[in-house]
Backbone atoms as SQL, in Angstrom:
CREATE TABLE atoms (id INTEGER PRIMARY KEY, chain TEXT, resi INTEGER, resn TEXT, atom TEXT, x REAL, y REAL, z REAL);
INSERT INTO atoms VALUES
  (1, 'A', 1, 'MET', 'N', 32.054, 0.188, 16.621),
  (2, 'A', 1, 'MET', 'CA', 31.718, -0.982, 15.913),
  (3, 'A', 1, 'MET', 'C', 30.435, -0.199, 14.497),
  (4, 'A', 2, 'THR', 'N', 30.848, -0.416, 12.976),
  (5, 'A', 2, 'THR', 'CA', 29.921, 0.146, 12.353),
  (6, 'A', 2, 'THR', 'C', 29.541, -1.078, 11.583),
  (7, 'A', 3, 'SER', 'N', 28.676, -1.005, 10.418),
  (8, 'A', 3, 'SER', 'CA', 28.272, -1.843, 9.310),
  (9, 'A', 3, 'SER', 'C', 28.910, -1.634, 8.260),
  (10, 'A', 4, 'SER', 'N', 28.617, -2.806, 7.080),
  (11, 'A', 4, 'SER', 'CA', 29.784, -3.288, 5.956),
  (12, 'A', 4, 'SER', 'C', 28.499, -2.365, 5.428),
  (13, 'A', 5, 'ILE', 'N', 27.536, -2.224, 5.497),
  (14, 'A', 5, 'ILE', 'CA', 27.041, -1.556, 3.935),
  (15, 'A', 5, 'ILE', 'C', 26.639, 0.218, 4.302),
  (16, 'A', 6, 'ASP', 'N', 26.705, 0.273, 3.438),
  (17, 'A', 6, 'ASP', 'CA', 26.749, 2.448, 3.381),
  (18, 'A', 6, 'ASP', 'C', 25.706, 2.923, 3.177),
  (19, 'A', 7, 'ILE', 'N', 25.118, 3.209, 4.155),
  (20, 'A', 7, 'ILE', 'CA', 23.529, 3.761, 4.207),
  (21, 'A', 7, 'ILE', 'C', 23.750, 5.106, 4.677),
  (22, 'A', 8, 'ASP', 'N', 22.445, 5.608, 3.755),
  (23, 'A', 8, 'ASP', 'CA', 22.414, 7.169, 3.717),
  (24, 'A', 8, 'ASP', 'C', 22.251, 8.070, 5.098),
  (25, 'A', 9, 'ASN', 'N', 22.848, 9.160, 4.868),
  (26, 'A', 9, 'ASN', 'CA', 22.606, 9.497, 5.701),
  (27, 'A', 9, 'ASN', 'C', 21.518, 9.779, 7.031),
  (28, 'A', 10, 'SER', 'N', 20.450, 10.071, 5.386),
  (29, 'A', 10, 'SER', 'CA', 19.104, 10.369, 6.406),
  (30, 'A', 10, 'SER', 'C', 18.732, 9.657, 7.549),
  (31, 'A', 11, 'PHE', 'N', 19.481, 7.826, 6.650),
  (32, 'A', 11, 'PHE', 'CA', 19.177, 7.433, 7.880),
  (33, 'A', 11, 'PHE', 'C', 19.655, 6.640, 9.012),
  (34, 'A', 12, 'LYS', 'N', 20.620, 7.125, 9.169),
  (35, 'A', 12, 'LYS', 'CA', 21.782, 6.915, 10.363),
  (36, 'A', 12, 'LYS', 'C', 21.358, 8.201, 11.455),
  (37, 'A', 13, 'ASN', 'N', 21.733, 7.337, 12.572),
  (38, 'A', 13, 'ASN', 'CA', 21.543, 8.541, 14.069),
  (39, 'A', 13, 'ASN', 'C', 19.740, 8.603, 14.747),
  (40, 'A', 14, 'ILE', 'N', 18.975, 7.448, 13.904),
  (41, 'A', 14, 'ILE', 'CA', 17.731, 7.359, 14.273),
  (42, 'A', 14, 'ILE', 'C', 17.965, 6.955, 15.686),
  (43, 'A', 15, 'GLN', 'N', 16.696, 7.028, 16.155),
  (44, 'A', 15, 'GLN', 'CA', 16.900, 6.795, 17.453),
  (45, 'A', 15, 'GLN', 'C', 15.596, 5.504, 18.120),
  (46, 'A', 16, 'VAL', 'N', 14.642, 5.945, 17.363),
  (47, 'A', 16, 'VAL', 'CA', 13.260, 5.256, 17.745),
  (48, 'A', 16, 'VAL', 'C', 12.816, 5.174, 16.434),
  (49, 'A', 17, 'PHE', 'N', 12.599, 3.838, 16.134),
  (50, 'A', 17, 'PHE', 'CA', 11.688, 3.145, 15.254),
  (51, 'A', 17, 'PHE', 'C', 10.181, 2.738, 15.223),
  (52, 'A', 18, 'ILE', 'N', 9.559, 3.174, 14.876),
  (53, 'A', 18, 'ILE', 'CA', 8.234, 2.363, 14.943),
  (54, 'A', 18, 'ILE', 'C', 7.697, 2.126, 13.698),
  (55, 'A', 19, 'TYR', 'N', 7.746, 0.489, 13.678),
  (56, 'A', 19, 'TYR', 'CA', 7.690, -0.448, 12.931),
  (57, 'A', 19, 'TYR', 'C', 6.439, -1.418, 12.818),
  (58, 'A', 20, 'CYS', 'N', 5.500, -0.892, 12.661),
  (59, 'A', 20, 'CYS', 'CA', 4.085, -1.561, 12.696),
  (60, 'A', 20, 'CYS', 'C', 3.175, -1.529, 11.361),
  (61, 'A', 21, 'SER', 'N', 2.075, -1.731, 11.476),
  (62, 'A', 21, 'SER', 'CA', 1.343, -1.919, 10.570),
  (63, 'A', 21, 'SER', 'C', 0.012, -0.656, 10.110),
  (64, 'A', 22, 'THR', 'N', -0.404, -1.222, 9.327),
  (65, 'A', 22, 'THR', 'CA', -1.594, 0.360, 9.350),
  (66, 'A', 22, 'THR', 'C', -2.607, 0.720, 10.618),
  (67, 'A', 23, 'LYS', 'N', -2.914, 1.566, 10.760),
  (68, 'A', 23, 'LYS', 'CA', -4.400, 1.638, 10.987),
  (69, 'A', 23, 'LYS', 'C', -4.247, 1.196, 12.513),
  (70, 'A', 24, 'CYS', 'N', -3.425, 1.808, 12.897),
  (71, 'A', 24, 'CYS', 'CA', -2.704, 1.302, 14.507),
  (72, 'A', 24, 'CYS', 'C', -2.599, 2.390, 15.435),
  (73, 'A', 25, 'GLY', 'N', -2.226, 3.554, 15.048),
  (74, 'A', 25, 'GLY', 'CA', -1.818, 4.889, 15.338),
  (75, 'A', 25, 'GLY', 'C', -0.406, 4.705, 15.252),
  (76, 'A', 26, 'SER', 'N', 0.127, 4.448, 14.185),
  (77, 'A', 26, 'SER', 'CA', 1.855, 4.875, 14.049),
  (78, 'A', 26, 'SER', 'C', 2.340, 6.125, 13.613),
  (79, 'A', 27, 'MET', 'N', 1.587, 6.710, 13.190),
  (80, 'A', 27, 'MET', 'CA', 1.779, 8.394, 12.497),
  (81, 'A', 27, 'MET', 'C', 1.773, 9.044, 13.904),
  (82, 'A', 28, 'THR', 'N', 0.978, 8.672, 14.125),
  (83, 'A', 28, 'THR', 'CA', 0.020, 9.562, 15.800),
  (84, 'A', 28, 'THR', 'C', 1.426, 9.565, 16.630),
  (85, 'A', 29, 'LEU', 'N', 2.280, 8.157, 17.234),
  (86, 'A', 29, 'LEU', 'CA', 3.868, 7.864, 17.990),
  (87, 'A', 29, 'LEU', 'C', 4.367, 8.736, 17.370),
  (88, 'A', 30, 'HIS', 'N', 4.935, 8.628, 15.747),
  (89, 'A', 30, 'HIS', 'CA', 5.909, 9.086, 15.188),
  (90, 'A', 30, 'HIS', 'C', 5.759, 10.363, 14.874),
  (91, 'A', 31, 'LYS', 'N', 4.873, 11.214, 14.740),
  (92, 'A', 31, 'LYS', 'CA', 4.550, 12.474, 15.397),
  (93, 'A', 31, 'LYS', 'C', 5.001, 13.306, 16.449),
  (94, 'A', 32, 'THR', 'N', 4.581, 12.368, 17.601),
  (95, 'A', 32, 'THR', 'CA', 4.858, 12.298, 18.736),
  (96, 'A', 32, 'THR', 'C', 5.992, 12.201, 19.347),
  (97, 'A', 33, 'PHE', 'N', 6.762, 11.013, 18.938),
  (98, 'A', 33, 'PHE', 'CA', 8.199, 11.192, 19.109),
  (99, 'A', 33, 'PHE', 'C', 9.261, 11.561, 18.593),
  (100, 'A', 34, 'SER', 'N', 8.919, 12.407, 17.589),
  (101, 'A', 34, 'SER', 'CA', 9.893, 13.144, 16.423),
  (102, 'A', 34, 'SER', 'C', 9.789, 14.534, 17.232),
  (103, 'A', 35, 'GLN', 'N', 9.363, 14.906, 17.944),
  (104, 'A', 35, 'GLN', 'CA', 9.711, 16.380, 18.820),
  (105, 'A', 35, 'GLN', 'C', 10.743, 16.004, 19.980),
  (106, 'A', 36, 'TYR', 'N', 10.995, 15.142, 20.549),
  (107, 'A', 36, 'TYR', 'CA', 12.199, 14.787, 21.241),
  (108, 'A', 36, 'TYR', 'C', 13.623, 13.629, 20.627),
  (109, 'A', 37, 'TYR', 'N', 13.101, 13.159, 19.420),
  (110, 'A', 37, 'TYR', 'CA', 13.753, 11.647, 19.237),
  (111, 'A', 37, 'TYR', 'C', 14.345, 12.004, 17.367),
  (112, 'A', 38, 'ASN', 'N', 15.163, 11.519, 17.305),
  (113, 'A', 38, 'ASN', 'CA', 15.333, 11.173, 15.921),
  (114, 'A', 38, 'ASN', 'C', 14.346, 9.830, 15.307),
  (115, 'A', 39, 'SER', 'N', 12.989, 10.080, 14.991),
  (116, 'A', 39, 'SER', 'CA', 12.256, 8.981, 14.889),
  (117, 'A', 39, 'SER', 'C', 11.908, 8.575, 13.352),
  (118, 'A', 40, 'PHE', 'N', 11.316, 7.556, 13.172),
  (119, 'A', 40, 'PHE', 'CA', 11.391, 6.861, 11.504),
  (120, 'A', 40, 'PHE', 'C', 10.281, 6.069, 11.725),
  (121, 'A', 41, 'HIS', 'N', 9.607, 5.937, 10.733),
  (122, 'A', 41, 'HIS', 'CA', 8.228, 5.477, 10.888),
  (123, 'A', 41, 'HIS', 'C', 8.367, 4.811, 9.210),
  (124, 'A', 42, 'VAL', 'N', 7.975, 3.398, 9.655),
  (125, 'A', 42, 'VAL', 'CA', 7.817, 2.409, 8.307),
  (126, 'A', 42, 'VAL', 'C', 6.665, 1.335, 8.854),
  (127, 'A', 43, 'HIS', 'N', 6.372, 1.274, 7.694),
  (128, 'A', 43, 'HIS', 'CA', 4.982, -0.035, 8.105),
  (129, 'A', 43, 'HIS', 'C', 5.540, -1.420, 7.627),
  (130, 'A', 44, 'ASN', 'N', 6.680, -1.565, 6.909),
  (131, 'A', 44, 'ASN', 'CA', 7.035, -3.025, 6.674),
  (132, 'A', 44, 'ASN', 'C', 7.929, -2.726, 5.541),
  (133, 'A', 45, 'GLN', 'N', 8.398, -3.527, 4.512),
  (134, 'A', 45, 'GLN', 'CA', 9.881, -3.721, 3.886),
  (135, 'A', 45, 'GLN', 'C', 9.469, -2.989, 2.455),
  (136, 'A', 46, 'ASP', 'N', 8.654, -3.429, 2.010),
  (137, 'A', 46, 'ASP', 'CA', 7.079, -3.066, 0.993),
  (138, 'A', 46, 'ASP', 'C', 7.151, -1.592, 0.490),
  (139, 'A', 47, 'ASP', 'N', 7.107, -0.750, 2.595),
  (140, 'A', 47, 'ASP', 'CA', 6.708, 0.160, 2.759),
  (141, 'A', 47, 'ASP', 'C', 7.682, 1.432, 2.333),
  (142, 'A', 48, 'PHE', 'N', 8.885, 1.005, 2.658),
  (143, 'A', 48, 'PHE', 'CA', 10.200, 0.812, 2.844),
  (144, 'A', 48, 'PHE', 'C', 11.021, 1.535, 1.697),
  (145, 'A', 49, 'VAL', 'N', 10.587, 0.352, 0.281),
  (146, 'A', 49, 'VAL', 'CA', 11.351, 0.485, -0.575),
  (147, 'A', 49, 'VAL', 'C', 10.340, 1.430, -2.052),
  (148, 'A', 50, 'ASN', 'N', 9.052, 1.326, -0.850),
  (149, 'A', 50, 'ASN', 'CA', 7.767, 2.494, -2.372),
  (150, 'A', 50, 'ASN', 'C', 7.873, 3.968, -1.776),
  (151, 'A', 51, 'PHE', 'N', 8.333, 4.327, -0.450),
  (152, 'A', 51, 'PHE', 'CA', 7.900, 5.142, -0.056),
  (153, 'A', 51, 'PHE', 'C', 9.544, 5.826, 0.296),
  (154, 'A', 52, 'TYR', 'N', 10.786, 5.266, 0.357),
  (155, 'A', 52, 'TYR', 'CA', 11.823, 6.094, 0.632),
  (156, 'A', 52, 'TYR', 'C', 12.526, 5.544, -0.996),
  (157, 'A', 53, 'LYS', 'N', 12.089, 5.004, -1.402),
  (158, 'A', 53, 'LYS', 'CA', 13.244, 5.158, -2.766),
  (159, 'A', 53, 'LYS', 'C', 14.339, 4.192, -2.753),
  (160, 'A', 54, 'GLN', 'N', 14.230, 3.340, -1.560),
  (161, 'A', 54, 'GLN', 'CA', 15.495, 2.212, -1.256),
  (162, 'A', 54, 'GLN', 'C', 15.602, 1.046, -1.630),
  (163, 'A', 55, 'THR', 'N', 16.534, 0.498, -2.286),
  (164, 'A', 55, 'THR', 'CA', 16.527, -0.811, -2.799),
  (165, 'A', 55, 'THR', 'C', 18.431, -0.995, -2.539),
  (166, 'A', 56, 'LYS', 'N', 18.937, -0.333, -2.091),
  (167, 'A', 56, 'LYS', 'CA', 20.121, -0.304, -1.763),
  (168, 'A', 56, 'LYS', 'C', 20.364, -1.342, -0.452),
  (169, 'A', 57, 'TYR', 'N', 19.437, -2.191, 0.192),
  (170, 'A', 57, 'TYR', 'CA', 19.506, -2.299, 1.584),
  (171, 'A', 57, 'TYR', 'C', 18.510, -2.067, 1.912),
  (172, 'A', 58, 'THR', 'N', 17.881, -3.197, 2.963),
  (173, 'A', 58, 'THR', 'CA', 16.354, -2.811, 4.069),
  (174, 'A', 58, 'THR', 'C', 16.553, -2.263, 5.293),
  (175, 'A', 59, 'ILE', 'N', 14.910, -2.510, 5.526),
  (176, 'A', 59, 'ILE', 'CA', 14.647, -1.507, 6.926),
  (177, 'A', 59, 'ILE', 'C', 16.139, -2.082, 8.103),
  (178, 'A', 60, 'PHE', 'N', 15.840, -3.641, 7.599),
  (179, 'A', 60, 'PHE', 'CA', 16.464, -4.151, 9.043),
  (180, 'A', 60, 'PHE', 'C', 18.008, -3.936, 9.189),
  (181, 'A', 61, 'ASP', 'N', 18.475, -3.581, 7.710),
  (182, 'A', 61, 'ASP', 'CA', 19.672, -2.908, 7.222),
  (183, 'A', 61, 'ASP', 'C', 20.466, -1.627, 8.437),
  (184, 'A', 62, 'VAL', 'N', 19.456, -0.899, 8.029),
  (185, 'A', 62, 'VAL', 'CA', 19.498, 0.590, 8.764),
  (186, 'A', 62, 'VAL', 'C', 18.945, 0.227, 10.161),
  (187, 'A', 63, 'ILE', 'N', 17.982, -0.302, 10.894),
  (188, 'A', 63, 'ILE', 'CA', 17.683, -0.710, 12.586),
  (189, 'A', 63, 'ILE', 'C', 19.504, -1.260, 11.885),
  (190, 'A', 64, 'ASP', 'N', 19.737, -2.584, 11.956),
  (191, 'A', 64, 'ASP', 'CA', 21.048, -2.827, 12.177),
  (192, 'A', 64, 'ASP', 'C', 22.141, -1.991, 12.073),
  (193, 'A', 65, 'TYR', 'N', 22.303, -1.053, 11.919),
  (194, 'A', 65, 'TYR', 'CA', 23.303, -0.141, 11.470),
  (195, 'A', 65, 'TYR', 'C', 23.146, 0.792, 12.240),
  (196, 'A', 66, 'ASN', 'N', 21.965, 1.591, 13.204),
  (197, 'A', 66, 'ASN', 'CA', 21.616, 2.105, 14.242),
  (198, 'A', 66, 'ASN', 'C', 21.639, 1.661, 15.751),
  (199, 'A', 67, 'SER', 'N', 21.869, 0.276, 15.455),
  (200, 'A', 67, 'SER', 'CA', 21.635, -0.472, 16.980),
  (201, 'A', 67, 'SER', 'C', 23.169, -0.091, 17.072),
  (202, 'A', 68, 'LYS', 'N', 23.671, -0.416, 16.217),
  (203, 'A', 68, 'LYS', 'CA', 25.529, -0.872, 16.220),
  (204, 'A', 68, 'LYS', 'C', 26.369, 0.839, 16.388),
  (205, 'A', 69, 'THR', 'N', 25.750, 1.315, 16.031),
  (206, 'A', 69, 'THR', 'CA', 26.766, 2.597, 15.809),
  (207, 'A', 69, 'THR', 'C', 25.513, 3.984, 17.150),
  (208, 'A', 70, 'ASN', 'N', 24.676, 3.601, 17.515),
  (209, 'A', 70, 'ASN', 'CA', 24.034, 4.452, 18.433),
  (210, 'A', 70, 'ASN', 'C', 24.333, 3.853, 20.233),
  (211, 'A', 71, 'LYS', 'N', 24.032, 4.442, 21.107),
  (212, 'A', 71, 'LYS', 'CA', 23.703, 4.103, 22.284),
  (213, 'A', 71, 'LYS', 'C', 22.779, 3.313, 22.920),
  (214, 'A', 72, 'ASN', 'N', 22.063, 4.084, 22.641),
  (215, 'A', 72, 'ASN', 'CA', 20.439, 3.194, 22.280),
  (216, 'A', 72, 'ASN', 'C', 19.455, 3.376, 21.340),
  (217, 'A', 73, 'ILE', 'N', 18.488, 2.613, 20.921),
  (218, 'A', 73, 'ILE', 'CA', 17.812, 3.013, 19.757),
  (219, 'A', 73, 'ILE', 'C', 16.090, 2.028, 20.547),
  (220, 'A', 74, 'TYR', 'N', 15.181, 2.269, 20.435),
  (221, 'A', 74, 'TYR', 'CA', 13.959, 1.744, 20.546),
  (222, 'A', 74, 'TYR', 'C', 13.344, 1.548, 19.216),
  (223, 'A', 75, 'ILE', 'N', 12.224, 0.263, 19.346),
  (224, 'A', 75, 'ILE', 'CA', 11.874, -0.224, 18.356),
  (225, 'A', 75, 'ILE', 'C', 10.382, -0.569, 18.861),
  (226, 'A', 76, 'ILE', 'N', 9.461, 0.455, 18.172),
  (227, 'A', 76, 'ILE', 'CA', 8.150, 0.138, 18.771),
  (228, 'A', 76, 'ILE', 'C', 7.149, -0.307, 17.807),
  (229, 'A', 77, 'ASP', 'N', 6.465, -0.839, 18.365),
  (230, 'A', 77, 'ASP', 'CA', 5.557, -2.424, 17.141),
  (231, 'A', 77, 'ASP', 'C', 4.071, -2.457, 18.122),
  (232, 'A', 78, 'VAL', 'N', 3.196, -1.450, 17.573),
  (233, 'A', 78, 'VAL', 'CA', 1.731, -1.744, 17.732),
  (234, 'A', 78, 'VAL', 'C', 0.761, -2.488, 17.621),
  (235, 'A', 79, 'TYR', 'N', 0.547, -2.560, 17.974),
  (236, 'A', 79, 'TYR', 'CA', -0.712, -3.394, 17.591),
  (237, 'A', 79, 'TYR', 'C', -2.324, -3.403, 17.513),
  (238, 'A', 80, 'ARG', 'N', -3.567, -3.577, 17.065),
  (239, 'A', 80, 'ARG', 'CA', -4.791, -3.102, 17.446),
  (240, 'A', 80, 'ARG', 'C', -5.842, -4.429, 17.215),
  (241, 'A', 81, 'THR', 'N', -6.697, -4.871, 17.498),
  (242, 'A', 81, 'THR', 'CA', -7.663, -5.759, 16.939),
  (243, 'A', 81, 'THR', 'C', -7.835, -5.484, 15.759),
  (244, 'A', 82, 'PRO', 'N', -8.419, -6.472, 15.146),
  (245, 'A', 82, 'PRO', 'CA', -9.226, -5.961, 13.755),
  (246, 'A', 82, 'PRO', 'C', -9.908, -5.356, 13.743),
  (247, 'A', 83, 'ILE', 'N', -10.835, -5.141, 14.769),
  (248, 'A', 83, 'ILE', 'CA', -12.231, -4.352, 15.132),
  (249, 'A', 83, 'ILE', 'C', -11.764, -3.051, 15.236),
  (250, 'A', 84, 'GLU', 'N', -10.941, -2.962, 16.014),
  (251, 'A', 84, 'GLU', 'CA', -10.097, -2.122, 16.065),
  (252, 'A', 84, 'GLU', 'C', -9.786, -0.917, 15.033),
  (253, 'A', 85, 'ARG', 'N', -9.105, -1.793, 14.009),
  (254, 'A', 85, 'ARG', 'CA', -8.314, -1.284, 12.780),
  (255, 'A', 85, 'ARG', 'C', -10.317, -0.790, 11.900),
  (256, 'A', 86, 'LYS', 'N', -11.073, -1.813, 12.272),
  (257, 'A', 86, 'LYS', 'CA', -11.454, -1.246, 11.266),
  (258, 'A', 86, 'LYS', 'C', -12.542, -0.479, 11.654),
  (259, 'A', 87, 'ILE', 'N', -12.634, 0.464, 13.037),
  (260, 'A', 87, 'ILE', 'CA', -13.081, 1.622, 13.744),
  (261, 'A', 87, 'ILE', 'C', -12.350, 3.176, 12.788),
  (262, 'A', 88, 'SER', 'N', -10.787, 2.605, 12.730),
  (263, 'A', 88, 'SER', 'CA', -9.970, 3.895, 12.598),
  (264, 'A', 88, 'SER', 'C', -10.103, 3.707, 11.210),
  (265, 'A', 89, 'SER', 'N', -9.756, 2.843, 10.256),
  (266, 'A', 89, 'SER', 'CA', -10.045, 2.967, 9.280),
  (267, 'A', 89, 'SER', 'C', -11.364, 3.827, 8.779),
  (268, 'A', 90, 'PHE', 'N', -12.655, 3.418, 9.336),
  (269, 'A', 90, 'PHE', 'CA', -13.736, 3.910, 8.626),
  (270, 'A', 90, 'PHE', 'C', -13.970, 5.675, 9.427),
  (271, 'A', 91, 'PHE', 'N', -13.235, 5.735, 10.177),
  (272, 'A', 91, 'PHE', 'CA', -13.118, 7.548, 11.237),
  (273, 'A', 91, 'PHE', 'C', -12.247, 8.219, 10.539),
  (274, 'A', 92, 'SER', 'N', -11.051, 7.516, 9.687),
  (275, 'A', 92, 'SER', 'CA', -9.378, 8.103, 9.204),
  (276, 'A', 92, 'SER', 'C', -10.320, 8.810, 7.743),
  (277, 'A', 93, 'LYS', 'N', -11.755, 8.378, 7.565),
  (278, 'A', 93, 'LYS', 'CA', -12.308, 8.722, 5.873),
  (279, 'A', 93, 'LYS', 'C', -12.742, 10.614, 6.000),
  (280, 'A', 94, 'TYR', 'N', -13.357, 10.736, 7.544),
  (281, 'A', 94, 'TYR', 'CA', -13.907, 12.168, 7.753),
  (282, 'A', 94, 'TYR', 'C', -12.529, 13.388, 8.452);
């Protein structure tokens, strides 16, 4: 089963999607998972458009495509409390 949308090759065969807000450790997760899996890191649709310059389809189209073409995919979403995010923001400046 394949998607009707023509997904770029760079977005195919992704096994792990790290889809969460900023200052939640998402980049660390991405770096760790990318050592073992084809991993993709994005914060939201605006991030997908701005960083990957992608307007033909959405991040949800990419997830849908990979869910239909790969045996297993994993979508990881991480949350931090507001105070934890402020602490992370403070220390990221150093």
